C-alpha positions in Angstrom: 35.7 92.6 27.8 38.5 93.2 30.4 39.6 96.2 28.4 36.1 97.7 28.8 36.1 97.2 32.6 39.7 98.6 32.9 38.6 101.6 30.8 35.6 102.1 33.2 37.8 102.0 36.3 40.4 104.2 34.7 37.9 106.9 33.6 35.9 106.8 36.8 39.0 107.5 38.9 40.4 110.1 36.5 37.1 112.0 36.7 36.7 111.7 40.4 40.2 112.9 41.1 40.1 115.6 38.5 36.8 117.0 39.9 38.1 116.8 43.5 41.4 118.5 42.7 39.7 121.2 40.6 37.1 121.9 43.3 39.7 122.1 46.1 42.0 124.3 44.0 39.1 126.6 43.2 38.6 127.3 46.9 41.9 126.5 48.5 41.3 128.5 51.7 38.2 126.5 52.5 40.0 123.2 51.8 43.0 124.4 53.9 40.6 125.1 56.8 39.0 121.6 56.3 42.5 120.0 56.2 43.4 121.6 59.5 40.1 120.6 61.2 40.2 117.0 59.8 43.9 116.4 60.4 44.5 118.4 63.6 47.4 120.2 61.8 48.2 123.8 62.8 47.1 126.4 60.3 50.7 127.0 59.0 51.1 123.3 58.2 47.6 122.8 56.8 48.2 125.0 53.8 51.2 123.0 52.4 49.3 119.7 53.2 46.2 121.0 51.3 48.3 122.1 48.3 50.1 118.7 48.3 46.7 116.9 48.4 45.4 118.9 45.5 48.6 118.3 43.5 48.6 114.6 44.3 44.9 114.3 43.3 45.7 116.1 40.0 48.6 113.8 39.5 46.4 110.7 40.1 43.9 112.0 37.5 46.5 112.8 34.9 48.4 109.5 35.3 45.2 107.4 35.3 43.8 109.2 32.3 47.2 108.9 30.4 47.1 105.2 30.5 50.0 103.1 29.2 52.8 102.7 31.6 51.5 105.7 33.7 48.3 103.8 34.5 49.8 101.6 37.1 51.3 104.6 38.9 48.0 106.5 38.6 45.9 103.6 40.0 48.4 103.1 42.8 48.5 106.7 43.7 44.7 106.9 43.7 44.5 103.9 46.0 47.1 105.3 48.4 45.4 108.7 48.5 42.0 107.1 49.2 43.5 105.0 52.0 45.2 108.1 53.5 42.0 110.2 53.2 39.9 107.3 54.6 42.2 107.0 57.6 41.8 110.7 58.4 38.1 110.4 58.0 37.9 107.3 60.2 40.0 108.9 63.0 37.9 112.1 62.9 34.7 110.0 63.1 36.1 107.9 65.9 36.9 111.0 67.9 33.4 112.3 67.4 34.5 115.5 65.7 31.8 117.1 63.5 33.9 118.5 60.6 33.4 118.6 56.9 35.9 117.2 54.5 35.3 119.5 51.5 36.2 116.4 49.5 34.6 117.8 46.3 34.6 121.5 47.1 33.2 123.7 49.9 30.7 121.9 52.0 29.0 122.3 55.4 27.9 118.7 55.5 29.7 116.9 58.4 31.6 113.7 57.5 29.9 110.4 58.0 30.4 106.7 57.5 29.1 107.1 54.0 32.3 109.0 53.1 34.2 105.9 54.1 31.8 103.7 52.0 32.4 106.1 49.0 36.1 105.8 49.4 36.0 102.0 49.8 34.2 101.8 46.5 36.8 104.0 44.8 39.6 101.9 46.4 37.8 98.9 44.9 37.9 100.6 41.5 41.7 101.3 41.8 42.4 97.7 43.0 40.3 96.1 40.3 42.0 98.3 37.7 45.4 97.2 39.0 44.3 93.6 38.9 42.9 93.9 35.4 46.0 95.7 34.2 48.2 92.9 35.6 46.0 90.1 34.1 45.7 91.9 30.8 49.0 93.7 30.2 48.2 94.6 26.6 44.4 95.3 26.5 42.9 95.4 23.1 41.6 98.5 21.5 38.2 99.8 22.5 35.9 100.9 19.7 34.7 104.5 19.6 31.1 103.4 20.3 32.2 101.3 23.3 34.4 104.1 24.5 31.5 106.5 24.4 29.3 104.1 26.3 32.0 103.3 28.9 32.8 107.0 29.3 29.1 107.9 29.9 28.8 105.1 32.4 32.0 106.2 34.2 30.8 109.8 34.3 27.4 108.8 35.7 29.0 106.5 38.3 31.6 109.1 39.3 28.9 111.7 39.7 26.6 109.6 41.8 29.2 107.6 43.8 31.3 110.7 44.4 28.3 112.4 45.9 27.1 109.3 47.8 26.6 111.0 51.2 24.6 113.8 49.5 22.6 111.2 47.5 21.8 109.3 50.7 20.5 112.5 52.3 18.1 113.1 49.3 16.9 109.5 49.4 16.4 109.3 53.1 12.7 109.3 54.0 11.6 112.6 55.5 10.4 112.4 59.1 7.0 113.7 59.9 6.9 116.8 62.2 6.4 115.8 65.8 7.6 112.2 65.4 10.5 111.0 67.3 13.4 109.4 65.5 12.7 105.7 65.0 9.0 105.9 66.0 6.3 105.1 63.5 4.7 108.0 61.8 
């Protein structure tokens, strides 16, 4: 069973990073602007930083998907990028800035603690994958049926977990007009 869990973590991270890199590359000017706002970099330095982030995310997706000896590098790169991104998010939240991260493409939603929760879960996936790879250096083969099931689970998890802040907005109970925040309706 460890090979199934490792496959889940591997596919989840490959999907998340591939989707994030593709969305950012598709609208690089918006991501460059978000990079400048989030990091405090001047505009001329934000573009190379944005391009480097997209390339690193694409690299993490490719290495993680490739598996074999590349998997350890992919999982490590994924964890490092998530730690870096989380640090930038935390610093922006701490300073009270209302910026969007454009983590998965153009967005006007301001960053929140849920972005940090999302990243913590993904860091957990990377660390669990690294641990499983260390404990199971030569995982057994995964049957086609099991691979299809694990891939479907990873795709669903990556979609929902990658959109955690947006999912939380949808699930949050609507306030009744005329009621104050925190008062009974």
